[in-house]
N, C-alpha and C positions, 0 to 999 in steps of 0.2 A: 600360554598353556596349549595343550593339544586340542585341536578342533577336528572333528570328523564330519564332513559334509555328506548328508544322506538325503534321500527322498522317501516320503511316506506314500507317494503316489507313483506306483510302477507296476506294470503287469509282468515285468521281467523277474521270474523267480530266482534266477542266478544272481541278479543284482541285489535282491532282498537278502539272499543267503550270505553274500559277501559282506554286506553292511552289518548283518547280525553277527557274523564271525569276528569282525573287527571290534565291535562294541563288546561282545562277550569276552574276547581275549584281553582287551584293555581292562575290563572290570575284574576279571579273574586274576590279573597280575597286579591289581591295586594301583593302576596308573590313572591319575585323574585326567578327565577329558570332558569336552563339551560337544554335544551333537548339534548340528545346525541343519534343520530340515528345509532344503531349498524349495520345496513345494509349498511352503507356508508363505502367504502374501507378505507378512511382516518381515520376512527374510530376503526380500527381493534384492536389496543392496548387497547382502552377503553372497547371494546366488551369482550376481554379476561379478563380484570379486573372485569367486571360485572359477568361473568360466574364463576370466581374463588371465588368471594366474596359473591355474593347473594346466597340465598337458593332456590333450585329447589323444586317445588311441587312434591308430590308423583306421580309417573308415568312419570315424566319428567327426562330425562338424564341430561339436563342442565337448569339453570334458564332462563325463557322466559320473555321478556318485558311485561308490564312495570315494572321496578325495580326502587326504590327510594333510593338515598343516600344523606347524608349531607357531602360534600367534599368526603372523602374516607371511611366514616362510613356507613355501610349498615343499612337502616332504615326498609325496607320491600317492599312488592309487592302491587298489587292492593287491595287484600283482607285486608291487614293491613291498608292501606290508607282509604279504604271505612269504615272499622270498626271504625277507629279513628274519621272520619267525623260524623258518626252516633252517636258516644258517645260524640261529641263536644270536642274531645281531639286532634284535628289536630295539634295544636301548640306543644303538648307534643310529638306526633308521629314524627314530623319534627325536634324535639329538638330545637325549637325556643323559645325565651323568650316570655312568655305570654304577648300579647299587653295589655296596660292599656285600659280598656274599661269603658265608661261612659254610663250609661243608658240614653235613650232619655227622660225618665221621671224625671231625676234628675234636681235639681234647684241649681244654684250656687249663693250664696248670697255675 
């Protein structure tokens, strides 16, 4: 399933906004996901996994939340998520099967 690595301990308001936007977007789209708070001591092993698997931005020594995974496969960070949303490719970014969509204007006979 989709995992969103976040932190509840940060003075960075931009980071908090980015985390919330991802969580709100996934919830609004009905996509099931799990949040993993890497600041919680019980998630130390998950935090190490995120840091070893995700990609750090230039200037960062370690990857910072939010980071998005599908099970143990790294999908990307906030920038990748946001770009996919803008391009209407979120299902591709999340490696989910494209949902069958019906236009509201369609007529079934």
